[in-house]
DRENDO-1510 file (C-alpha; in Angstrom, 1 decimal, always signed):
<recs>
REC; n; res; u; v; w
REC; 1; MET; +0.0; -0.2; +0.0 .
REC; 2; PRO; +1.6; +3.7; -0.9 .
REC; 3; LYS; +3.0; +5.4; +1.9 .
REC; 4; ASN; +3.4; +9.2; +2.3 .
REC; 5; ARG; +0.9; +10.4; +0.0 .
REC; 6; PRO; -1.2; +13.6; +0.1 .
REC; 7; VAL; -4.3; +13.5; +2.5 .
REC; 8; GLY; -7.3; +12.8; +0.3 .
REC; 9; THR; -5.3; +11.4; -2.6 .
REC; 10; ILE; -7.1; +8.4; -4.5 .
REC; 11; THR; -4.6; +5.4; -4.8 .
REC; 12; SER; -4.8; +1.8; -5.6 .
REC; 13; TYR; -3.2; -1.5; -5.2 .
REC; 14; ILE; -3.6; -5.4; -5.8 .
REC; 15; LEU; -4.2; -7.7; -3.1 .
REC; 16; ASP; -4.2; -11.5; -3.4 .
REC; 17; ARG; -7.3; -13.1; -2.0 .
REC; 18; GLN; -5.0; -14.4; +1.2 .
REC; 19; GLU; -4.0; -11.0; +1.9 .
REC; 20; ILE; -7.7; -9.9; +2.4 .
REC; 21; ASN; -9.5; -9.9; +5.7 .
REC; 22; PRO; -12.8; -11.8; +4.7 .
REC; 23; GLN; -14.9; -9.9; +7.3 .
REC; 24; HIS; -13.9; -6.4; +6.2 .
REC; 25; TRP; -14.6; -7.7; +2.5 .
REC; 26; ASP; -18.0; -8.9; +3.2 .
REC; 27; ASP; -18.8; -5.9; +5.1 .
REC; 28; PHE; -17.8; -3.6; +2.4 .
REC; 29; ILE; -19.7; -6.0; -0.1 .
REC; 30; CYS; -22.8; -6.3; +1.6 .
REC; 31; ARG; -23.1; -2.4; +2.0 .
REC; 32; SER; -22.0; -1.6; -1.7 .
REC; 33; PRO; -24.9; -0.7; -4.1 .
REC; 34; GLN; -23.2; -3.3; -6.5 .
REC; 35; GLY; -22.6; -6.0; -4.0 .
REC; 36; SER; -23.6; -9.7; -4.7 .
REC; 37; LEU; -23.6; -12.9; -3.6 .
REC; 38; TYR; -21.2; -13.6; -6.5 .
REC; 39; VAL; -18.5; -11.4; -4.7 .
REC; 40; LEU; -18.7; -12.5; -1.2 .
REC; 41; TYR; -15.2; -13.7; +0.2 .
REC; 42; ASP; -16.3; -17.3; +0.4 .
REC; 43; TYR; -18.3; -17.6; -2.4 .
REC; 44; ALA; -15.6; -16.1; -4.7 .
REC; 45; SER; -13.2; -18.3; -3.2 .
REC; 46; LEU; -15.2; -21.5; -4.1 .
REC; 47; ILE; -15.4; -20.5; -7.8 .
REC; 48; ARG; -11.8; -19.1; -8.1 .
REC; 49; ALA; -9.3; -19.7; -5.1 .
REC; 50; ASP; -6.9; -17.8; -6.7 .
REC; 51; TRP; -8.7; -14.4; -7.4 .
REC; 52; LYS; -7.4; -11.1; -6.4 .
REC; 53; ALA; -8.6; -7.6; -6.1 .
REC; 54; VAL; -8.0; -4.2; -7.0 .
REC; 55; ILE; -8.4; -2.0; -4.0 .
REC; 56; VAL; -9.2; +2.0; -4.4 .
REC; 57; SER; -8.6; +3.7; -1.4 .
REC; 58; GLN; -8.6; +7.3; +0.0 .
REC; 59; ASN; -7.6; +8.4; +3.6 .
REC; 60; ASP; -6.6; +4.7; +3.9 .
REC; 61; GLN; -10.7; +3.7; +3.5 .
REC; 62; TRP; -11.6; +1.6; +0.8 .
REC; 63; ILE; -14.0; +3.4; -1.6 .
REC; 64; ALA; -14.1; +0.8; -4.5 .
REC; 65; VAL; -12.7; -2.7; -5.0 .
REC; 66; MET; -12.7; -4.9; -7.9 .
REC; 67; PRO; -12.5; -8.6; -7.8 .
REC; 68; PHE; -10.7; -10.3; -10.6 .
REC; 69; CYS; -8.8; -13.6; -11.7 .
REC; 70; LEU; -6.2; -14.2; -14.3 .
REC; 71; ASN; -5.7; -17.2; -16.6 .
REC; 72; HIS; -2.1; -17.5; -18.1 .
REC; 73; LYS; -1.4; -19.1; -21.6 .
REC; 74; TRP; +2.0; -18.8; -23.3 .
REC; 75; ARG; +2.8; -15.1; -22.5 .
REC; 76; TYR; -0.6; -13.9; -22.4 .
REC; 77; ARG; -2.8; -12.8; -19.6 .
REC; 78; TYR; -6.4; -13.2; -19.7 .
REC; 79; MET; -9.1; -11.9; -17.1 .
REC; 80; PRO; -12.1; -13.9; -17.7 .
REC; 81; GLN; -15.7; -13.7; -16.1 .
REC; 82; PRO; -15.7; -16.7; -13.9 .
REC; 83; MET; -18.1; -19.6; -14.3 .
REC; 84; PHE; -20.7; -19.6; -11.6 .
REC; 85; ALA; -20.8; -15.7; -11.0 .
REC; 86; GLN; -23.0; -13.8; -13.4 .
REC; 87; TYR; -21.1; -10.5; -12.7 .
REC; 88; TRP; -18.1; -9.3; -10.6 .
REC; 89; GLY; -16.9; -5.7; -11.8 .
REC; 90; ILE; -16.4; -2.7; -9.6 .
REC; 91; CYS; -18.4; -2.3; -6.0 .
REC; 92; PHE; -18.2; +1.2; -4.8 .
REC; 93; SER; -18.5; +1.9; -1.2 .
REC; 94; ALA; -21.8; +2.9; +0.2 .
REC; 95; SER; -21.5; +6.8; +0.9 .
REC; 96; ASP; -23.7; +9.7; +1.2 .
REC; 97; PRO; -25.4; +11.0; -1.9 .
REC; 98; LEU; -23.3; +13.4; -3.9 .
REC; 99; PRO; -24.7; +15.7; -6.7 .
REC; 100; PRO; -24.5; +14.1; -9.8 .
REC; 101; ARG; -21.4; +16.1; -11.3 .
REC; 102; LYS; -19.3; +15.3; -8.2 .
REC; 103; ASP; -20.6; +11.5; -8.1 .
REC; 104; LEU; -19.5; +11.1; -11.8 .
REC; 105; THR; -16.2; +12.7; -11.3 .
REC; 106; ARG; -15.7; +10.4; -8.3 .
REC; 107; LYS; -16.4; +7.3; -10.1 .
REC; 108; ALA; -14.4; +8.5; -13.0 .
REC; 109; ASP; -11.3; +8.9; -10.8 .
REC; 110; ILE; -11.9; +5.6; -9.3 .
REC; 111; ILE; -12.0; +3.9; -12.7 .
REC; 112; ALA; -9.1; +5.4; -13.9 .
REC; 113; GLU; -7.2; +3.8; -10.7 .
REC; 114; ILE; -8.5; +0.6; -11.6 .
REC; 115; LEU; -7.6; +1.1; -15.5 .
REC; 116; LYS; -3.8; +1.3; -14.8 .
REC; 117; HIS; -4.1; -2.2; -13.4 .
REC; 118; ILE; -6.1; -4.1; -16.1 .
REC; 119; GLN; -5.0; -2.3; -19.2 .
REC; 120; PRO; -1.9; -4.4; -19.7 .
REC; 121; PHE; -3.9; -7.6; -19.8 .
REC; 122; HIS; -4.2; -9.2; -23.2 .
REC; 123; LEU; -8.0; -10.3; -22.9 .
REC; 124; VAL; -10.5; -8.8; -20.4 .
REC; 125; VAL; -14.2; -10.2; -20.2 .
REC; 126; GLN; -15.9; -8.7; -17.2 .
REC; 127; ASN; -19.7; -8.3; -16.3 .
REC; 128; PHE; -20.7; -5.6; -14.0 .
REC; 129; SER; -23.7; -5.4; -11.7 .
REC; 130; PRO; -27.0; -3.9; -13.1 .
REC; 131; ALA; -26.2; -1.1; -10.4 .
REC; 132; PHE; -23.0; +0.1; -12.0 .
REC; 133; ASP; -23.9; +3.2; -14.0 .
REC; 134; TYR; -21.0; +4.9; -15.4 .
REC; 135; PRO; -18.9; +2.6; -18.1 .
REC; 136; LEU; -18.1; +5.6; -20.2 .
REC; 137; PRO; -14.3; +5.7; -19.0 .
REC; 138; PHE; -14.0; +2.2; -20.2 .
REC; 139; HIS; -15.4; +3.1; -23.6 .
REC; 140; TRP; -12.8; +6.2; -23.7 .
REC; 141; ALA; -10.2; +3.6; -22.9 .
REC; 142; GLY; -11.0; +1.4; -25.9 .
REC; 143; PHE; -13.1; -1.2; -24.2 .
REC; 144; GLU; -16.2; -2.5; -25.8 .
REC; 145; LEU; -19.6; -2.2; -24.0 .
REC; 146; ARG; -21.7; -4.9; -24.5 .
REC; 147; THR; -25.1; -5.2; -23.2 .
REC; 148; ARG; -26.7; -8.3; -21.6 .
REC; 149; PHE; -29.8; -8.7; -19.5 .
REC; 150; THR; -31.0; -10.5; -16.5 .
REC; 151; TYR; -34.7; -11.0; -15.5 .
REC; 152; HIS; -36.4; -9.6; -12.3 .
REC; 153; LEU; -39.4; -10.3; -10.9 .
REC; 154; ASP; -41.1; -8.0; -8.5 .
REC; 155; ILE; -42.5; -10.2; -5.6 .
REC; 156; LYS; -43.6; -7.2; -3.4 .
REC; 157; GLU; -47.6; -7.7; -4.3 .
REC; 158; GLU; -49.8; -10.5; -3.1 .
REC; 159; LEU; -49.0; -14.1; -4.3 .
REC; 160; THR; -52.2; -14.1; -6.0 .
REC; 161; SER; -51.5; -11.2; -8.0 .
REC; 162; THR; -48.1; -13.2; -8.8 .
REC; 163; TRP; -50.0; -15.9; -9.6 .
REC; 164; GLN; -52.5; -14.0; -12.2 .
REC; 165; ASN; -49.5; -12.4; -13.8 .
REC; 166; LEU; -48.0; -15.7; -15.0 .
REC; 167; SER; -48.7; -16.5; -18.2 .
REC; 168; PRO; -51.6; -19.3; -18.9 .
REC; 169; ASN; -48.9; -21.6; -20.1 .
REC; 170; ILE; -47.0; -21.7; -17.0 .
REC; 171; ARG; -50.0; -21.7; -14.6 .
REC; 172; ARG; -51.1; -25.0; -16.8 .
REC; 173; ASN; -47.7; -26.5; -16.4 .
REC; 174; ILE; -47.7; -26.0; -12.7 .
REC; 175; ASN; -51.3; -27.1; -12.5 .
REC; 176; LYS; -50.1; -30.5; -14.6 .
REC; 177; ALA; -47.4; -31.1; -12.3 .
REC; 178; GLU; -49.3; -31.1; -9.2 .
REC; 179; ARG; -51.8; -33.3; -10.8 .
REC; 180; GLU; -49.5; -36.0; -12.1 .
REC; 181; GLY; -48.4; -36.2; -8.3 .
REC; 182; LEU; -45.1; -34.5; -8.7 .
REC; 183; ASN; -44.0; -33.4; -5.2 .
REC; 184; LEU; -40.9; -30.8; -4.0 .
REC; 185; LYS; -38.2; -31.9; -1.5 .
REC; 186; GLU; -35.5; -29.9; +0.1 .
REC; 187; GLN; -32.1; -31.4; -0.2 .
REC; 188; GLN; -29.0; -30.6; +2.2 .
REC; 189; ASP; -26.3; -31.1; -0.3 .
REC; 190; GLY; -25.9; -30.9; -4.3 .
REC; 191; LYS; -25.4; -34.4; -5.2 .
REC; 192; GLU; -28.9; -34.8; -7.0 .
REC; 193; LEU; -28.3; -31.6; -8.8 .
REC; 194; GLU; -24.8; -32.6; -9.8 .
REC; 195; LYS; -26.1; -36.0; -11.2 .
REC; 196; LEU; -28.9; -34.2; -13.4 .
REC; 197; PHE; -26.3; -32.0; -15.0 .
REC; 198; ARG; -24.4; -35.2; -15.9 .
REC; 199; ILE; -27.5; -36.8; -17.3 .
REC; 200; SER; -28.4; -33.7; -19.3 .
REC; 201; ARG; -24.6; -34.1; -20.4 .
REC; 202; THR; -25.1; -37.5; -21.9 .
REC; 203; GLN; -28.5; -36.4; -23.6 .
REC; 204; GLY; -26.5; -33.6; -25.6 .
REC; 205; HIS; -27.3; -30.7; -23.2 .
REC; 206; ASN; -23.9; -29.6; -22.2 .
REC; 207; ILE; -24.8; -26.9; -19.6 .
REC; 208; VAL; -21.7; -27.1; -17.2 .
REC; 209; GLY; -19.4; -28.3; -19.8 .
REC; 210; ASN; -17.1; -31.1; -19.8 .
REC; 211; ASN; -14.5; -29.5; -17.0 .
REC; 212; GLU; -14.7; -32.1; -14.1 .
REC; 213; GLU; -13.8; -29.3; -11.7 .
REC; 214; ASN; -17.3; -27.6; -12.7 .
REC; 215; TYR; -19.1; -30.4; -11.1 .
REC; 216; GLN; -17.1; -30.7; -8.1 .
REC; 217; LYS; -18.0; -26.7; -7.7 .
REC; 218; ILE; -21.8; -27.3; -7.8 .
REC; 219; LEU; -21.1; -29.5; -5.1 .
REC; 220; MET; -19.1; -27.1; -3.0 .
REC; 221; ILE; -21.5; -24.2; -3.8 .
REC; 222; CYS; -24.4; -26.0; -2.4 .
REC; 223; GLU; -22.7; -27.1; +0.5 .
REC; 224; TYR; -21.5; -23.6; +1.4 .
REC; 225; LEU; -25.0; -22.1; +0.6 .
REC; 226; VAL; -26.8; -24.6; +3.0 .
REC; 227; LEU; -24.3; -24.4; +5.6 .
REC; 228; SER; -24.3; -20.8; +5.8 .
REC; 229; ASN; -28.0; -20.4; +5.6 .
REC; 230; GLN; -27.8; -18.5; +2.2 .
REC; 231; GLY; -29.5; -20.9; -0.2 .
REC; 232; LYS; -31.8; -23.7; -0.5 .
REC; 233; ILE; -31.7; -26.7; -2.8 .
REC; 234; LEU; -35.2; -28.1; -4.0 .
REC; 235; THR; -35.7; -31.1; -6.1 .
REC; 236; VAL; -38.7; -32.5; -8.1 .
REC; 237; CYS; -39.8; -36.1; -7.4 .
REC; 238; THR; -42.3; -38.1; -9.3 .
REC; 239; SER; -44.9; -40.3; -7.2 .
REC; 240; GLU; -42.6; -43.0; -7.4 .
REC; 241; GLY; -39.7; -40.9; -6.0 .
REC; 242; LYS; -37.6; -40.4; -8.9 .
REC; 243; ILE; -35.9; -37.0; -8.8 .
REC; 244; ILE; -36.7; -35.4; -12.2 .
REC; 245; ALA; -35.5; -31.7; -11.6 .
REC; 246; ALA; -33.3; -29.8; -9.1 .
REC; 247; ALA; -32.5; -26.3; -8.4 .
REC; 248; VAL; -30.4; -24.1; -6.1 .
REC; 249; PHE; -31.6; -20.7; -4.7 .
REC; 250; ALA; -29.4; -18.2; -3.2 .
REC; 251; PHE; -30.1; -15.1; -1.0 .
REC; 252; PHE; -28.7; -11.7; -0.5 .
REC; 253; GLY; -30.0; -8.7; +1.0 .
REC; 254; GLU; -33.6; -8.7; +0.0 .
REC; 255; LYS; -33.2; -10.8; -3.2 .
REC; 256; THR; -33.4; -14.2; -4.2 .
REC; 257; LEU; -31.7; -15.5; -6.9 .
REC; 258; TYR; -32.2; -18.6; -9.3 .
REC; 259; LEU; -28.5; -19.7; -9.0 .
REC; 260; MET; -28.6; -22.7; -11.3 .
REC; 261; GLY; -31.1; -25.4; -12.3 .
REC; 262; VAL; -31.6; -28.5; -14.7 .
REC; 263; TYR; -34.2; -31.3; -15.2 .
REC; 264; HIS; -33.9; -34.7; -16.6 .
REC; 265; PRO; -34.2; -34.6; -20.4 .
REC; 266; GLU; -36.9; -37.5; -20.4 .
REC; 267; TYR; -39.4; -35.3; -18.4 .
REC; 268; ALA; -38.9; -32.0; -20.2 .
REC; 269; ALA; -42.9; -32.0; -20.7 .
REC; 270; SER; -43.7; -32.6; -17.0 .
REC; 271; GLY; -44.0; -29.2; -15.7 .
REC; 272; ALA; -41.3; -29.9; -13.0 .
REC; 273; GLY; -39.4; -26.7; -14.3 .
REC; 274; ALA; -42.1; -24.5; -14.0 .
REC; 275; LEU; -43.1; -26.1; -10.5 .
REC; 276; LEU; -39.7; -25.7; -9.1 .
REC; 277; MET; -39.4; -22.2; -10.1 .
REC; 278; TRP; -42.9; -21.3; -8.6 .
REC; 279; GLU; -42.0; -22.7; -5.4 .
REC; 280; GLY; -38.6; -20.6; -5.4 .
REC; 281; ILE; -40.8; -17.7; -5.8 .
REC; 282; LYS; -43.2; -18.8; -3.0 .
REC; 283; GLN; -40.4; -19.1; -0.8 .
REC; 284; ALA; -38.7; -15.9; -1.6 .
REC; 285; LYS; -41.9; -14.0; -0.7 .
REC; 286; GLU; -42.4; -16.0; +2.7 .
REC; 287; LYS; -38.6; -14.4; +3.3 .
REC; 288; ASN; -40.2; -11.0; +2.5 .
REC; 289; HIS; -37.8; -10.6; -0.4 .
REC; 290; LEU; -38.5; -7.8; -2.7 .
REC; 291; ILE; -36.9; -9.2; -6.1 .
REC; 292; PHE; -36.9; -12.8; -7.6 .
REC; 293; ASP; -33.8; -12.8; -9.7 .
REC; 294; PHE; -33.9; -15.3; -12.5 .
REC; 295; GLU; -30.1; -14.6; -13.6 .
REC; 296; GLY; -31.2; -14.1; -17.0 .
REC; 297; SER; -30.1; -15.7; -20.2 .
REC; 298; MET; -29.4; -14.7; -23.8 .
REC; 299; ILE; -30.5; -18.0; -25.1 .
REC; 300; GLU; -33.8; -17.2; -26.7 .
REC; 301; GLY; -36.0; -20.3; -25.3 .
REC; 302; VAL; -34.5; -19.6; -21.8 .
REC; 303; GLU; -35.5; -16.0; -21.8 .
REC; 304; GLN; -39.1; -16.7; -22.9 .
REC; 305; PHE; -39.5; -19.3; -20.2 .
REC; 306; PHE; -38.4; -16.5; -17.2 .
REC; 307; ARG; -40.7; -13.9; -19.2 .
REC; 308; LYS; -43.9; -16.0; -18.6 .
REC; 309; PHE; -43.4; -15.8; -15.2 .
REC; 310; GLY; -43.9; -11.8; -15.5 .
REC; 311; ALA; -40.3; -10.9; -15.0 .
REC; 312; ILE; -38.7; -7.9; -16.9 .
REC; 313; PRO; -35.4; -7.5; -18.6 .
REC; 314; VAL; -32.6; -5.8; -16.5 .
REC; 315; PRO; -29.8; -4.7; -18.7 .
REC; 316; TYR; -26.1; -5.0; -17.2 .
REC; 317; LEU; -22.9; -4.3; -19.1 .
REC; 318; GLN; -19.7; -6.5; -20.2 .
REC; 319; ILE; -16.6; -4.8; -20.7 .
REC; 320; TYR; -14.5; -6.4; -23.3 .
REC; 321; LYS; -11.1; -5.8; -24.8 .
REC; 322; ASN; -9.0; -8.2; -26.8 .
REC; 323; ARG; -5.2; -7.3; -27.5 .
REC; 324; LEU; -4.5; -10.7; -28.7 .
REC; 325; PRO; -2.4; -11.5; -31.4 .
REC; 326; LEU; -4.5; -11.9; -34.8 .
REC; 327; ILE; -4.7; -15.7; -34.8 .
REC; 328; PRO; -5.4; -16.2; -31.0 .
REC; 329; ARG; -7.9; -13.2; -31.1 .
REC; 330; TRP; -10.0; -15.0; -34.1 .
REC; 331; ILE; -10.0; -17.9; -31.9 .
REC; 332; GLN; -11.2; -16.3; -28.8 .
REC; 333; GLU; -13.6; -14.5; -30.9 .
REC; 334; LEU; -15.0; -17.9; -32.1 .
REC; 335; ARG; -15.2; -19.2; -28.5 .
REC; 336; SER; -17.0; -16.0; -27.1 .
</recs>
């Protein structure tokens, strides 16, 4: 950390995960308008044990943080958006409201500090919270600003109103699932979820990828959420007891997130997916949460499914910069 700097100077430095006090980090994240489950210390450590953070401080107080991870291949350094986190990005400190001019100037100064650290990377792909509202400094620095979408459902109204706002198709599927004897069961670990992801892969629906480590991360994420009371694992069973769908719901602040889910490919028309999601919404309302976050998708069929629950699209940004040589750049563009 820089010493002997003038009082009030904004400065920045990088800390490895092991150098960060977990409680101090989580206190900052929970107060930040851009804070989320994805960047809590323990959750971030589960999905990328080697994460680091740019810390921006003023008068020895943190005013912004940006977690990130680095991949290395040959002499190139990649800053990817990690799997199992919809976004990371910059989290600003919670502070008293400033006039717009001063607020934007302060954010521009913070982003300028962060850019000093990430500009040298050959490839940067980073998703930012929907609450991040000042991306122009990245545009001026040569980054592409790509709009992506999550889906939020306002659940402050009565449950009967929420039910009426579901599409007729979703209501029919829920009723069908109940008529056919499908029932819900809470799980204490992610074994059934992981098993269904593997079954789905054998049927050509490769949601998690071929990396065995990803399946282990699913189990660890589920364990962390259950033991910390920050999430719940629900499954749908047939009347014979066969588990045909599973989902993980996580809690952060006044929001419930649909973190991940999967159904058995042979039971795609059973209504199990709609039943799971409806139960997640009902339990979110029981917790007096205000928002149910579907996590969104850029895949048309998935987006349509979320929209049928009455959810609305909420944009968030991905910053992207590719400084790789021509051939590696083409390969990366084809993969992205």
